[in-house]
C-alpha positions in Angstrom: -13.9 -32.9 38.9 -17.0 -33.8 40.9 -18.4 -35.8 38.0 -15.5 -36.7 35.5 -17.4 -39.7 34.1 -20.0 -37.3 32.6 -17.2 -35.6 30.5 -15.3 -38.8 29.7 -18.4 -40.7 28.5 -19.7 -37.8 26.4 -19.2 -37.5 22.6 -16.1 -39.3 21.5 -13.2 -37.6 19.8 -13.5 -37.4 16.0 -11.8 -40.3 14.2 -9.7 -37.8 12.1 -8.0 -34.8 13.6 -6.5 -31.9 11.7 -2.7 -31.8 11.6 -0.9 -28.6 10.9 2.0 -29.0 8.5 5.5 -27.9 9.6 6.5 -24.5 8.2 9.1 -25.9 5.8 6.7 -28.5 4.5 3.9 -25.9 4.1 6.1 -23.6 2.1 7.1 -26.4 -0.3 3.5 -27.5 -0.9 2.4 -27.0 -4.5 -0.6 -24.8 -5.0 -2.6 -27.4 -7.0 -2.7 -29.7 -3.9 -4.5 -27.2 -1.7 -8.3 -27.3 -1.6 -10.5 -24.4 -2.7 -7.7 -23.4 -5.1 -5.7 -22.1 -2.2 -8.5 -19.8 -0.8 -9.0 -19.7 2.9 -12.0 -21.9 3.9 -12.7 -19.9 7.0 -13.2 -16.6 5.2 -15.2 -18.4 2.5 -17.6 -19.8 5.1 -17.8 -16.5 7.0 -19.0 -14.9 3.8 -18.5 -11.4 2.4 -20.2 -9.4 5.1 -21.9 -6.0 4.5 -20.8 -2.7 3.3 -20.3 -0.5 6.4 -21.8 2.6 4.7 -24.7 1.2 2.8 -25.4 -2.0 4.7 -25.7 -4.0 1.5 -24.2 -7.4 1.2 -20.8 -7.3 -0.6 -20.0 -9.6 -3.5 -19.0 -13.2 -2.5 -15.7 -12.6 -4.2 -14.6 -10.4 -1.3 -14.7 -13.4 1.0 -12.2 -15.3 -1.2 -8.8 -14.5 0.1 -5.4 -16.3 -0.3 -1.7 -15.3 -0.4 -0.6 -13.6 -3.5 2.7 -14.0 -5.4 4.3 -11.2 -3.4 3.1 -12.5 0.0 5.7 -13.4 2.7 6.5 -16.9 3.9 4.7 -16.1 7.2 1.5 -15.6 5.2 1.9 -18.9 3.4 2.6 -21.2 6.3 -0.9 -21.9 7.7 -1.6 -25.2 6.0 -3.5 -28.1 7.6 -4.1 -31.7 6.6 -7.5 -33.0 7.3 -9.1 -36.2 6.0 -6.4 -36.5 3.4 -6.9 -33.0 2.0 -4.8 -29.8 2.5 -6.3 -26.5 3.4 -4.6 -23.1 3.8 -5.8 -20.5 6.2 -5.2 -16.8 5.9 -3.7 -16.2 9.3 -3.2 -17.6 12.8 -6.7 -16.7 14.0 -8.3 -18.5 11.0 -6.0 -21.5 11.6 -7.1 -21.7 15.2 -10.8 -21.7 14.2 -10.2 -24.4 11.6 -8.3 -26.6 14.1 -11.1 -26.5 16.5 -14.0 -27.5 14.2 -12.5 -28.5 10.8 -15.7 -30.3 9.7 -17.5 -26.9 9.5 -15.2 -25.7 6.7 -15.2 -28.7 4.4 -17.7 -29.3 1.6 -17.9 -25.7 0.7 -18.3 -24.6 -2.9 -16.4 -21.8 -4.7 -18.4 -19.3 -6.8 -18.2 -19.6 -10.5 -16.5 -16.2 -10.9 -13.3 -16.0 -9.0 -11.4 -12.8 -8.3 -8.4 -11.9 -10.4 -5.0 -12.7 -8.9 -2.1 -10.3 -8.8 0.5 -11.2 -11.4 4.1 -10.3 -11.2 5.1 -7.5 -13.6 8.5 -7.4 -15.4 9.1 -3.7 -15.5 12.0 -4.1 -17.9 9.6 -5.4 -20.6 7.0 -2.7 -20.2 6.7 0.2 -22.6 7.6 3.6 -21.3 4.0 4.6 -20.4 3.5 1.2 -18.6 6.7 1.6 -16.7 5.8 5.0 -15.5 2.3 3.8 -14.5 3.8 1.1 -12.3 6.5 3.2 -10.7 5.9 6.9 -10.4 2.3 7.5 -11.5 0.9 8.1 -8.0 3.6 10.5 -7.1 3.3 12.4 -10.4 -0.4 12.7 -10.0 -0.1 14.0 -6.5 2.6 16.4 -7.7 0.5 17.7 -10.5 -2.4 18.3 -8.1 -0.1 20.2 -5.8 1.3 22.1 -8.8 -2.2 23.2 -9.7 -2.8 24.5 -6.2 0.5 26.3 -5.9 0.8 27.8 -9.4 4.5 28.7 -8.8 6.3 31.4 -10.8 10.0 31.7 -10.0 11.6 35.1 -10.6 13.1 35.3 -14.0 11.4 32.1 -15.3 8.3 31.5 -17.2 5.3 29.4 -16.2 6.6 26.2 -17.9 10.1 26.4 -16.5 8.7 27.2 -13.0 6.3 24.3 -13.2 9.0 21.8 -14.3 11.3 22.9 -11.5 8.5 22.5 -9.0 7.7 19.0 -10.2 11.3 18.0 -10.1 11.7 19.3 -6.5 8.4 17.6 -5.5 9.3 14.2 -6.9 12.7 14.3 -5.3 11.2 15.2 -2.0 8.6 12.4 -2.2 10.9 9.7 -3.6 10.1 6.5 -1.6 13.7 5.5 -1.8 14.9 8.6 0.1 16.7 8.2 3.4 15.5 10.4 6.2 18.4 12.9 5.5 17.5 13.0 1.7 13.9 13.7 2.5 14.9 16.6 4.8 17.3 18.0 2.3 14.8 18.0 -0.6 11.9 19.2 1.6 13.9 22.3 2.6 14.8 22.8 -1.1 11.1 22.7 -2.1 10.1 24.9 0.8 12.6 27.6 -0.3 11.5 27.3 -3.9 7.9 27.9 -2.8 8.9 30.9 -0.8 10.8 32.3 -3.7 7.8 31.9 -5.9 5.8 34.3 -3.9 6.1 36.8 -6.7 3.1 39.0 -6.2 2.7 41.2 -3.1 0.0 43.7 -2.3 0.3 46.9 -0.4 -1.5 46.8 2.9 -2.9 50.3 2.3 -5.2 51.0 -0.6 -6.2 48.9 -3.6 -2.8 49.1 -5.3 -2.0 46.5 -7.9 0.2 43.5 -7.1 3.8 44.2 -7.6 6.4 41.7 -8.7 9.0 40.5 -6.3 12.4 41.6 -7.7 15.1 38.9 -8.4 17.3 40.6 -5.8 14.8 40.2 -2.9 16.0 38.5 0.2 13.7 35.5 -0.3 15.1 34.9 -3.8 18.7 35.5 -2.7 18.2 33.0 0.1 17.1 30.3 -2.3 19.8 31.0 -4.8 22.6 31.0 -2.2 21.3 27.7 -0.7 21.2 25.8 -4.0 24.6 27.2 -5.0 26.1 25.3 -2.0 24.7 22.0 -3.2 22.4 19.6 -1.2 24.1 20.4 2.1 23.3 24.0 1.7 19.6 23.2 1.9 19.7 21.9 5.5 18.5 24.3 8.2 18.1 23.8 11.9 
């Protein structure tokens, strides 16, 4: 305020200022109109950075980021027009940086090798193995690892039958579509099954051999009574 002329007579405003597109207009913009093939110019200029563990510079492709086919509208809306070209930013923070000094993020060059984009997968057209890989592979892998650690053996059943029942209970417990009540029901079911599979017990005194837990033991009876009542029978306080 003491010397306003100093600030008013300093460097003039740029002749062209960036203009952010309205949300609706940005969402309707075709991908081929956006510069840098839709990649964020701010992350491109910032570069890939370094690996936090090794300190080595990461590949340049890690700096190329843009919304994917499954991104939300909120992630696609940050588009700016500057000097007749359109640029899309990754988020609000990158948008703010571009709006302040847009000339710093123009004239950049993309690398020759670009990262692969995610492509939508039509599950109905996949073979059985591909369908399982896209839907339940992670849960099945985790279940098999847990099966290997538990090695369950239910009274009266062989190894194969016990393993299959364990996997069925595990997958039902960890179904991502479960409600909170479903998860609790199946979790209690799996817990009782595990408890009933404690087939071998060892006497506290002496080196006696492990003895099988009889089918009529309280642990086994508790599980059998619970499952006979259906899912509601598996809920405990």
